[in-house]
VEXRO-479414 format. One record per residue (C-alpha): residue number from 0; x, y, z. Coordinates in nm, 3 decimals, always signed. Layout:
% residues N
<site><num>NUM</num><u>X</u><v>Y</v><w>Z</w></site>
...
***
This chain:
% residues 285
<site><num>0</num><u>-4.877</u><v>-0.356</v><w>-2.531</w></site>
<site><num>1</num><u>-4.588</u><v>-0.253</v><w>-2.758</w></site>
<site><num>2</num><u>-4.528</u><v>+0.049</v><w>-2.538</w></site>
<site><num>3</num><u>-4.515</u><v>-0.171</v><w>-2.229</w></site>
<site><num>4</num><u>-4.260</u><v>-0.404</v><w>-2.388</w></site>
<site><num>5</num><u>-4.053</u><v>-0.104</v><w>-2.498</w></site>
<site><num>6</num><u>-4.048</u><v>+0.043</v><w>-2.150</w></site>
<site><num>7</num><u>-3.963</u><v>-0.286</v><w>-1.983</w></site>
<site><num>8</num><u>-3.684</u><v>-0.335</v><w>-2.236</w></site>
<site><num>9</num><u>-3.541</u><v>-0.002</v><w>-2.136</w></site>
<site><num>10</num><u>-3.568</u><v>-0.093</v><w>-1.773</w></site>
<site><num>11</num><u>-3.348</u><v>-0.396</v><w>-1.830</w></site>
<site><num>12</num><u>-3.072</u><v>-0.186</v><w>-1.979</w></site>
<site><num>13</num><u>-3.004</u><v>-0.033</v><w>-1.644</w></site>
<site><num>14</num><u>-2.679</u><v>+0.120</v><w>-1.533</w></site>
<site><num>15</num><u>-2.664</u><v>+0.127</v><w>-1.157</w></site>
<site><num>16</num><u>-2.458</u><v>+0.387</v><w>-0.975</w></site>
<site><num>17</num><u>-2.445</u><v>+0.573</v><w>-0.649</w></site>
<site><num>18</num><u>-2.617</u><v>+0.886</v><w>-0.777</w></site>
<site><num>19</num><u>-2.474</u><v>+1.103</v><w>-0.506</w></site>
<site><num>20</num><u>-2.120</u><v>+1.016</v><w>-0.611</w></site>
<site><num>21</num><u>-2.154</u><v>+0.952</v><w>-0.983</w></site>
<site><num>22</num><u>-1.972</u><v>+1.155</v><w>-1.245</w></site>
<site><num>23</num><u>-2.225</u><v>+1.229</v><w>-1.521</w></site>
<site><num>24</num><u>-1.970</u><v>+1.399</v><w>-1.746</w></site>
<site><num>25</num><u>-2.028</u><v>+1.161</v><w>-2.041</w></site>
<site><num>26</num><u>-2.404</u><v>+1.096</v><w>-2.040</w></site>
<site><num>27</num><u>-2.664</u><v>+1.303</v><w>-1.861</w></site>
<site><num>28</num><u>-2.896</u><v>+1.141</v><w>-1.609</w></site>
<site><num>29</num><u>-3.217</u><v>+0.998</v><w>-1.757</w></site>
<site><num>30</num><u>-3.569</u><v>+1.005</v><w>-1.620</w></site>
<site><num>31</num><u>-3.661</u><v>+0.837</v><w>-1.295</w></site>
<site><num>32</num><u>-3.842</u><v>+0.510</v><w>-1.367</w></site>
<site><num>33</num><u>-4.172</u><v>+0.412</v><w>-1.208</w></site>
<site><num>34</num><u>-4.145</u><v>+0.126</v><w>-0.960</w></site>
<site><num>35</num><u>-4.315</u><v>-0.140</v><w>-1.170</w></site>
<site><num>36</num><u>-4.055</u><v>-0.415</v><w>-1.207</w></site>
<site><num>37</num><u>-3.794</u><v>-0.294</v><w>-0.960</w></site>
<site><num>38</num><u>-3.753</u><v>-0.160</v><w>-0.608</w></site>
<site><num>39</num><u>-3.564</u><v>+0.156</v><w>-0.511</w></site>
<site><num>40</num><u>-3.464</u><v>+0.454</v><w>-0.726</w></site>
<site><num>41</num><u>-3.357</u><v>+0.396</v><w>-1.086</w></site>
<site><num>42</num><u>-3.291</u><v>+0.646</v><w>-1.365</w></site>
<site><num>43</num><u>-3.301</u><v>+0.539</v><w>-1.730</w></site>
<site><num>44</num><u>-3.187</u><v>+0.697</v><w>-2.055</w></site>
<site><num>45</num><u>-3.204</u><v>+0.540</v><w>-2.400</w></site>
<site><num>46</num><u>-2.887</u><v>+0.616</v><w>-2.596</w></site>
<site><num>47</num><u>-2.971</u><v>+0.420</v><w>-2.911</w></site>
<site><num>48</num><u>-3.290</u><v>+0.249</v><w>-3.024</w></site>
<site><num>49</num><u>-3.272</u><v>-0.073</v><w>-3.226</w></site>
<site><num>50</num><u>-3.390</u><v>-0.026</v><w>-3.584</w></site>
<site><num>51</num><u>-3.390</u><v>-0.204</v><w>-3.921</w></site>
<site><num>52</num><u>-3.033</u><v>-0.094</v><w>-3.992</w></site>
<site><num>53</num><u>-2.868</u><v>-0.172</v><w>-3.656</w></site>
<site><num>54</num><u>-3.054</u><v>-0.411</v><w>-3.427</w></site>
<site><num>55</num><u>-2.886</u><v>-0.292</v><w>-3.108</w></site>
<site><num>56</num><u>-3.050</u><v>-0.109</v><w>-2.822</w></site>
<site><num>57</num><u>-2.819</u><v>+0.076</v><w>-2.583</w></site>
<site><num>58</num><u>-2.943</u><v>+0.226</v><w>-2.257</w></site>
<site><num>59</num><u>-2.789</u><v>+0.392</v><w>-1.955</w></site>
<site><num>60</num><u>-2.917</u><v>+0.292</v><w>-1.612</w></site>
<site><num>61</num><u>-2.829</u><v>+0.455</v><w>-1.284</w></site>
<site><num>62</num><u>-2.925</u><v>+0.278</v><w>-0.962</w></site>
<site><num>63</num><u>-2.918</u><v>+0.448</v><w>-0.625</w></site>
<site><num>64</num><u>-2.808</u><v>+0.228</v><w>-0.332</w></site>
<site><num>65</num><u>-3.069</u><v>-0.032</v><w>-0.232</w></site>
<site><num>66</num><u>-3.228</u><v>-0.062</v><w>-0.578</w></site>
<site><num>67</num><u>-3.278</u><v>-0.383</v><w>-0.775</w></site>
<site><num>68</num><u>-3.470</u><v>-0.530</v><w>-1.066</w></site>
<site><num>69</num><u>-3.710</u><v>-0.821</v><w>-1.023</w></site>
<site><num>70</num><u>-3.611</u><v>-1.163</v><w>-1.153</w></site>
<site><num>71</num><u>-3.650</u><v>-1.167</v><w>-1.533</w></site>
<site><num>72</num><u>-3.537</u><v>-1.318</v><w>-1.862</w></site>
<site><num>73</num><u>-3.439</u><v>-1.172</v><w>-2.202</w></site>
<site><num>74</num><u>-3.548</u><v>-1.359</v><w>-2.513</w></site>
<site><num>75</num><u>-3.233</u><v>-1.251</v><w>-2.702</w></site>
<site><num>76</num><u>-2.992</u><v>-1.188</v><w>-2.415</w></site>
<site><num>77</num><u>-2.815</u><v>-0.873</v><w>-2.300</w></site>
<site><num>78</num><u>-2.467</u><v>-0.741</v><w>-2.216</w></site>
<site><num>79</num><u>-2.406</u><v>-0.511</v><w>-1.919</w></site>
<site><num>80</num><u>-2.100</u><v>-0.283</v><w>-1.914</w></site>
<site><num>81</num><u>-2.045</u><v>-0.168</v><w>-1.556</w></site>
<site><num>82</num><u>-1.921</u><v>+0.192</v><w>-1.573</w></site>
<site><num>83</num><u>-1.931</u><v>+0.297</v><w>-1.209</w></site>
<site><num>84</num><u>-2.004</u><v>+0.180</v><w>-0.856</w></site>
<site><num>85</num><u>-2.072</u><v>-0.174</v><w>-0.738</w></site>
<site><num>86</num><u>-2.372</u><v>-0.402</v><w>-0.758</w></site>
<site><num>87</num><u>-2.497</u><v>-0.760</v><w>-0.784</w></site>
<site><num>88</num><u>-2.573</u><v>-0.999</v><w>-1.069</w></site>
<site><num>89</num><u>-2.730</u><v>-1.338</v><w>-0.998</w></site>
<site><num>90</num><u>-2.860</u><v>-1.622</v><w>-1.215</w></site>
<site><num>91</num><u>-3.119</u><v>-1.866</v><w>-1.086</w></site>
<site><num>92</num><u>-2.954</u><v>-2.146</v><w>-0.888</w></site>
<site><num>93</num><u>-2.616</u><v>-1.971</v><w>-0.872</w></site>
<site><num>94</num><u>-2.437</u><v>-1.754</v><w>-0.614</w></site>
<site><num>95</num><u>-2.479</u><v>-1.378</v><w>-0.648</w></site>
<site><num>96</num><u>-2.175</u><v>-1.206</v><w>-0.803</w></site>
<site><num>97</num><u>-2.034</u><v>-0.871</v><w>-0.695</w></site>
<site><num>98</num><u>-1.984</u><v>-0.661</v><w>-1.009</w></site>
<site><num>99</num><u>-1.777</u><v>-0.342</v><w>-1.020</w></site>
<site><num>100</num><u>-1.666</u><v>-0.068</v><w>-1.254</w></site>
<site><num>101</num><u>-1.493</u><v>-0.222</v><w>-1.556</w></site>
<site><num>102</num><u>-1.677</u><v>-0.557</v><w>-1.541</w></site>
<site><num>103</num><u>-1.866</u><v>-0.701</v><w>-1.839</w></site>
<site><num>104</num><u>-2.168</u><v>-0.922</v><w>-1.767</w></site>
<site><num>105</num><u>-2.334</u><v>-1.148</v><w>-2.026</w></site>
<site><num>106</num><u>-2.702</u><v>-1.224</v><w>-1.965</w></site>
<site><num>107</num><u>-2.771</u><v>-1.525</v><w>-2.188</w></site>
<site><num>108</num><u>-3.104</u><v>-1.566</v><w>-2.370</w></site>
<site><num>109</num><u>-3.377</u><v>-1.722</v><w>-2.159</w></site>
<site><num>110</num><u>-3.168</u><v>-1.740</v><w>-1.839</w></site>
<site><num>111</num><u>-3.356</u><v>-1.621</v><w>-1.529</w></site>
<site><num>112</num><u>-3.156</u><v>-1.355</v><w>-1.340</w></site>
<site><num>113</num><u>-3.165</u><v>-1.023</v><w>-1.159</w></site>
<site><num>114</num><u>-2.924</u><v>-0.734</v><w>-1.107</w></site>
<site><num>115</num><u>-2.905</u><v>-0.413</v><w>-0.908</w></site>
<site><num>116</num><u>-2.703</u><v>-0.204</v><w>-0.666</w></site>
<site><num>117</num><u>-2.587</u><v>-0.307</v><w>-0.319</w></site>
<site><num>118</num><u>-2.774</u><v>-0.179</v><w>-0.012</w></site>
<site><num>119</num><u>-2.504</u><v>+0.085</v><w>+0.046</w></site>
<site><num>120</num><u>-2.339</u><v>+0.140</v><w>-0.296</w></site>
<site><num>121</num><u>-2.501</u><v>+0.256</v><w>-0.620</w></site>
<site><num>122</num><u>-2.411</u><v>+0.114</v><w>-0.959</w></site>
<site><num>123</num><u>-2.423</u><v>+0.240</v><w>-1.318</w></site>
<site><num>124</num><u>-2.409</u><v>+0.033</v><w>-1.635</w></site>
<site><num>125</num><u>-2.469</u><v>+0.045</v><w>-2.007</w></site>
<site><num>126</num><u>-2.708</u><v>-0.225</v><w>-2.130</w></site>
<site><num>127</num><u>-2.664</u><v>-0.347</v><w>-2.487</w></site>
<site><num>128</num><u>-2.918</u><v>-0.583</v><w>-2.640</w></site>
<site><num>129</num><u>-3.091</u><v>-0.671</v><w>-2.966</w></site>
<site><num>130</num><u>-3.458</u><v>-0.583</v><w>-2.990</w></site>
<site><num>131</num><u>-3.631</u><v>-0.855</v><w>-2.792</w></site>
<site><num>132</num><u>-3.890</u><v>-0.930</v><w>-2.527</w></site>
<site><num>133</num><u>-3.843</u><v>-0.931</v><w>-2.152</w></site>
<site><num>134</num><u>-4.038</u><v>-1.157</v><w>-1.917</w></site>
<site><num>135</num><u>-4.072</u><v>-1.012</v><w>-1.568</w></site>
<site><num>136</num><u>-4.097</u><v>-1.251</v><w>-1.274</w></site>
<site><num>137</num><u>-4.112</u><v>-1.226</v><w>-0.895</w></site>
<site><num>138</num><u>-3.929</u><v>-0.963</v><w>-0.685</w></site>
<site><num>139</num><u>-3.597</u><v>-1.053</v><w>-0.524</w></site>
<site><num>140</num><u>-3.640</u><v>-1.172</v><w>-0.165</w></site>
<site><num>141</num><u>-3.560</u><v>-0.870</v><w>+0.052</w></site>
<site><num>142</num><u>-3.391</u><v>-1.052</v><w>+0.339</w></site>
<site><num>143</num><u>-3.173</u><v>-1.257</v><w>+0.104</w></site>
<site><num>144</num><u>-3.073</u><v>-0.935</v><w>-0.071</w></site>
<site><num>145</num><u>-2.981</u><v>-0.760</v><w>+0.255</w></site>
<site><num>146</num><u>-2.775</u><v>-1.060</v><w>+0.366</w></site>
<site><num>147</num><u>-2.550</u><v>-1.011</v><w>+0.062</w></site>
<site><num>148</num><u>-2.424</u><v>-0.679</v><w>+0.198</w></site>
<site><num>149</num><u>-2.168</u><v>-0.823</v><w>+0.442</w></site>
<site><num>150</num><u>-2.008</u><v>-1.030</v><w>+0.166</w></site>
<site><num>151</num><u>-1.996</u><v>-0.726</v><w>-0.060</w></site>
<site><num>152</num><u>-1.846</u><v>-0.503</v><w>+0.208</w></site>
<site><num>153</num><u>-1.578</u><v>-0.763</v><w>+0.279</w></site>
<site><num>154</num><u>-1.490</u><v>-0.791</v><w>-0.089</w></site>
<site><num>155</num><u>-1.469</u><v>-0.416</v><w>-0.134</w></site>
<site><num>156</num><u>-1.266</u><v>-0.378</v><w>+0.184</w></site>
<site><num>157</num><u>-1.028</u><v>-0.654</v><w>+0.071</w></site>
<site><num>158</num><u>-0.976</u><v>-0.482</v><w>-0.262</w></site>
<site><num>159</num><u>-0.901</u><v>-0.148</v><w>-0.101</w></site>
<site><num>160</num><u>-0.674</u><v>-0.309</v><w>+0.158</w></site>
<site><num>161</num><u>-0.473</u><v>-0.506</v><w>-0.099</w></site>
<site><num>162</num><u>-0.418</u><v>-0.206</v><w>-0.326</w></site>
<site><num>163</num><u>-0.309</u><v>-0.002</v><w>-0.024</w></site>
<site><num>164</num><u>-0.070</u><v>-0.279</v><w>+0.087</w></site>
<site><num>165</num><u>+0.080</u><v>-0.302</v><w>-0.259</w></site>
<site><num>166</num><u>+0.135</u><v>+0.074</v><w>-0.273</w></site>
<site><num>167</num><u>+0.286</u><v>+0.078</v><w>+0.077</w></site>
<site><num>168</num><u>+0.517</u><v>-0.209</v><w>-0.017</w></site>
<site><num>169</num><u>+0.694</u><v>+0.006</v><w>-0.278</w></site>
<site><num>170</num><u>+0.748</u><v>+0.277</v><w>-0.015</w></site>
<site><num>171</num><u>+0.882</u><v>+0.027</v><w>+0.239</w></site>
<site><num>172</num><u>+1.117</u><v>-0.122</v><w>-0.019</w></site>
<site><num>173</num><u>+1.246</u><v>+0.221</v><w>-0.121</w></site>
<site><num>174</num><u>+1.298</u><v>+0.313</v><w>+0.246</w></site>
<site><num>175</num><u>+1.455</u><v>-0.028</v><w>+0.324</w></site>
<site><num>176</num><u>+1.192</u><v>-0.069</v><w>+0.596</w></site>
<site><num>177</num><u>+1.244</u><v>-0.439</v><w>+0.660</w></site>
<site><num>178</num><u>+1.038</u><v>-0.430</v><w>+0.981</w></site>
<site><num>179</num><u>+0.715</u><v>-0.362</v><w>+0.788</w></site>
<site><num>180</num><u>+0.816</u><v>-0.593</v><w>+0.505</w></site>
<site><num>181</num><u>+0.882</u><v>-0.873</v><w>+0.753</w></site>
<site><num>182</num><u>+0.521</u><v>-0.841</v><w>+0.869</w></site>
<site><num>183</num><u>+0.391</u><v>-0.837</v><w>+0.511</w></site>
<site><num>184</num><u>+0.590</u><v>-1.130</v><w>+0.371</w></site>
<site><num>185</num><u>+0.457</u><v>-1.479</v><w>+0.440</w></site>
<site><num>186</num><u>+0.710</u><v>-1.714</v><w>+0.603</w></site>
<site><num>187</num><u>+0.703</u><v>-1.933</v><w>+0.290</w></site>
<site><num>188</num><u>+0.705</u><v>-1.644</v><w>+0.042</w></site>
<site><num>189</num><u>+0.917</u><v>-1.658</v><w>-0.275</w></site>
<site><num>190</num><u>+1.073</u><v>-1.375</v><w>-0.480</w></site>
<site><num>191</num><u>+1.161</u><v>-1.402</v><w>-0.849</w></site>
<site><num>192</num><u>+1.407</u><v>-1.154</v><w>-1.004</w></site>
<site><num>193</num><u>+1.589</u><v>-1.137</v><w>-1.337</w></site>
<site><num>194</num><u>+1.900</u><v>-1.266</v><w>-1.157</w></site>
<site><num>195</num><u>+1.745</u><v>-1.549</v><w>-0.957</w></site>
<site><num>196</num><u>+1.480</u><v>-1.651</v><w>-0.705</w></site>
<site><num>197</num><u>+1.486</u><v>-1.697</v><w>-0.328</w></site>
<site><num>198</num><u>+1.284</u><v>-1.692</v><w>-0.008</w></site>
<site><num>199</num><u>+1.181</u><v>-1.438</v><w>+0.255</w></site>
<site><num>200</num><u>+1.501</u><v>-1.426</v><w>+0.462</w></site>
<site><num>201</num><u>+1.729</u><v>-1.359</v><w>+0.168</w></site>
<site><num>202</num><u>+1.493</u><v>-1.098</v><w>+0.022</w></site>
<site><num>203</num><u>+1.492</u><v>-0.907</v><w>+0.352</w></site>
<site><num>204</num><u>+1.872</u><v>-0.935</v><w>+0.376</w></site>
<site><num>205</num><u>+1.913</u><v>-0.807</v><w>+0.019</w></site>
<site><num>206</num><u>+1.689</u><v>-0.509</v><w>+0.087</w></site>
<site><num>207</num><u>+1.846</u><v>-0.426</v><w>+0.424</w></site>
<site><num>208</num><u>+2.204</u><v>-0.448</v><w>+0.293</w></site>
<site><num>209</num><u>+2.127</u><v>-0.246</v><w>-0.019</w></site>
<site><num>210</num><u>+2.221</u><v>-0.534</v><w>-0.250</w></site>
<site><num>211</num><u>+1.911</u><v>-0.427</v><w>-0.439</w></site>
<site><num>212</num><u>+1.774</u><v>-0.083</v><w>-0.358</w></site>
<site><num>213</num><u>+1.425</u><v>-0.041</v><w>-0.498</w></site>
<site><num>214</num><u>+1.476</u><v>+0.332</v><w>-0.524</w></site>
<site><num>215</num><u>+1.162</u><v>+0.436</v><w>-0.708</w></site>
<site><num>216</num><u>+0.862</u><v>+0.256</v><w>-0.859</w></site>
<site><num>217</num><u>+0.637</u><v>+0.447</v><w>-1.099</w></site>
<site><num>218</num><u>+0.308</u><v>+0.253</v><w>-1.111</w></site>
<site><num>219</num><u>+0.098</u><v>+0.296</v><w>-1.427</w></site>
<site><num>220</num><u>-0.180</u><v>+0.044</v><w>-1.368</w></site>
<site><num>221</num><u>-0.301</u><v>-0.202</v><w>-1.106</w></site>
<site><num>222</num><u>-0.513</u><v>-0.509</v><w>-1.181</w></site>
<site><num>223</num><u>-0.651</u><v>-0.724</v><w>-0.901</w></site>
<site><num>224</num><u>-0.833</u><v>-1.059</v><w>-0.895</w></site>
<site><num>225</num><u>-0.947</u><v>-1.217</v><w>-0.568</w></site>
<site><num>226</num><u>-1.012</u><v>-1.592</v><w>-0.574</w></site>
<site><num>227</num><u>-1.131</u><v>-1.709</v><w>-0.234</w></site>
<site><num>228</num><u>-0.847</u><v>-1.647</v><w>+0.010</w></site>
<site><num>229</num><u>-0.594</u><v>-1.582</v><w>-0.267</w></site>
<site><num>230</num><u>-0.539</u><v>-1.251</v><w>-0.445</w></site>
<site><num>231</num><u>-0.335</u><v>-1.191</v><w>-0.762</w></site>
<site><num>232</num><u>-0.229</u><v>-0.832</v><w>-0.821</w></site>
<site><num>233</num><u>-0.048</u><v>-0.706</v><w>-1.131</w></site>
<site><num>234</num><u>+0.150</u><v>-0.381</v><w>-1.135</w></site>
<site><num>235</num><u>+0.265</u><v>-0.227</v><w>-1.463</w></site>
<site><num>236</num><u>+0.565</u><v>-0.022</v><w>-1.349</w></site>
<site><num>237</num><u>+0.893</u><v>+0.142</v><w>-1.430</w></site>
<site><num>238</num><u>+1.145</u><v>+0.061</v><w>-1.156</w></site>
<site><num>239</num><u>+1.455</u><v>+0.262</v><w>-1.083</w></site>
<site><num>240</num><u>+1.686</u><v>+0.043</v><w>-0.877</w></site>
<site><num>241</num><u>+2.043</u><v>+0.040</v><w>-0.759</w></site>
<site><num>242</num><u>+2.197</u><v>-0.304</v><w>-0.812</w></site>
<site><num>243</num><u>+2.560</u><v>-0.361</v><w>-0.716</w></site>
<site><num>244</num><u>+2.618</u><v>+0.013</v><w>-0.704</w></site>
<site><num>245</num><u>+2.477</u><v>+0.073</v><w>-1.054</w></site>
<site><num>246</num><u>+2.149</u><v>+0.257</v><w>-1.117</w></site>
<site><num>247</num><u>+1.923</u><v>+0.087</v><w>-1.371</w></site>
<site><num>248</num><u>+1.567</u><v>+0.161</v><w>-1.484</w></site>
<site><num>249</num><u>+1.351</u><v>-0.110</v><w>-1.636</w></site>
<site><num>250</num><u>+0.983</u><v>-0.162</v><w>-1.725</w></site>
<site><num>251</num><u>+0.826</u><v>-0.454</v><w>-1.539</w></site>
<site><num>252</num><u>+0.500</u><v>-0.634</v><w>-1.495</w></site>
<site><num>253</num><u>+0.515</u><v>-0.725</v><w>-1.129</w></site>
<site><num>254</num><u>+0.298</u><v>-1.015</v><w>-1.014</w></site>
<site><num>255</num><u>+0.209</u><v>-1.015</v><w>-0.646</w></site>
<site><num>256</num><u>+0.028</u><v>-1.309</v><w>-0.485</w></site>
<site><num>257</num><u>-0.137</u><v>-1.258</v><w>-0.146</w></site>
<site><num>258</num><u>-0.288</u><v>-1.517</v><w>+0.087</w></site>
<site><num>259</num><u>-0.544</u><v>-1.439</v><w>+0.356</w></site>
<site><num>260</num><u>-0.473</u><v>-1.615</v><w>+0.685</w></site>
<site><num>261</num><u>-0.661</u><v>-1.545</v><w>+1.008</w></site>
<site><num>262</num><u>-0.818</u><v>-1.239</v><w>+0.849</w></site>
<site><num>263</num><u>-0.485</u><v>-1.087</v><w>+0.742</w></site>
<site><num>264</num><u>-0.332</u><v>-1.061</v><w>+0.393</w></site>
<site><num>265</num><u>+0.025</u><v>-1.187</v><w>+0.357</w></site>
<site><num>266</num><u>+0.243</u><v>-1.172</v><w>+0.045</w></site>
<site><num>267</num><u>+0.312</u><v>-1.520</v><w>-0.087</w></site>
<site><num>268</num><u>+0.522</u><v>-1.428</v><w>-0.390</w></site>
<site><num>269</num><u>+0.664</u><v>-1.135</v><w>-0.585</w></site>
<site><num>270</num><u>+0.775</u><v>-1.181</v><w>-0.946</w></site>
<site><num>271</num><u>+0.942</u><v>-0.926</v><w>-1.176</w></site>
<site><num>272</num><u>+0.883</u><v>-0.985</v><w>-1.548</w></site>
<site><num>273</num><u>+1.064</u><v>-0.744</v><w>-1.779</w></site>
<site><num>274</num><u>+0.844</u><v>-0.584</v><w>-2.045</w></site>
<site><num>275</num><u>+0.934</u><v>-0.517</v><w>-2.408</w></site>
<site><num>276</num><u>+0.801</u><v>-0.159</v><w>-2.399</w></site>
<site><num>277</num><u>+1.022</u><v>+0.147</v><w>-2.349</w></site>
<site><num>278</num><u>+1.070</u><v>+0.310</v><w>-2.012</w></site>
<site><num>279</num><u>+0.820</u><v>+0.590</v><w>-1.952</w></site>
<site><num>280</num><u>+0.954</u><v>+0.728</v><w>-1.625</w></site>
<site><num>281</num><u>+1.029</u><v>+1.100</v><w>-1.656</w></site>
<site><num>282</num><u>+1.368</u><v>+1.088</v><w>-1.491</w></site>
<site><num>283</num><u>+1.485</u><v>+0.786</v><w>-1.692</w></site>
<site><num>284</num><u>+1.805</u><v>+0.850</v><w>-1.885</w></site>
***
């Protein structure tokens, strides 16, 4: 009985990833688990067993696409650190969440839930939990699970599209390509600079005339949150710009807000907030 509880505890600490695409450079792949309380292919490796000194069990779980745990509960809860891929997490009575690399999921004690990969994308995560018991329940309904795929694909496609749009925007601004920017900017869009704020027409005029030439943007990180039909994207950048004939380089956190209308993302606002850190750009003087 103790052995069964131990194995099921390990099974909960699953990290789901697309095995064909996963980078196993940090932790090696564990053993393939028997299909007792899950469907699909899952590999498990215990990294740390809870003991009398440190009551924390840490396991690595790798899920191939189309793999999922049954509904279950943890008596003492669990934390999932998503390290690669994309998958689902759902609590009883709530909408399934798409979880991706970098997300942290808290499974509260006694709350019925399930998690796994998407039908087309594997997921990997580290499971951290105190020594506890796991109660296994019914399998996840297969048709309901498959119906989640379209929502997941749309979310992943939106993320890729928005990051690509943001990157292209810097190129269009550097090239003074107001034709493409005109398509990207919403008619009611607003732009906030250190020297003032204005709407779409003036921003396009400023770019076209060279009043502000966004000569080069060095992007260090991109953070994106999608909330319904609104997306908020943060760019940590160094910007080399020519303003009034003078070349200046400043560090900015640039906030971009996008709105999805008729299936197309439009920029609703662009805000430059100067950072206190030093400029990192190589060619900065």
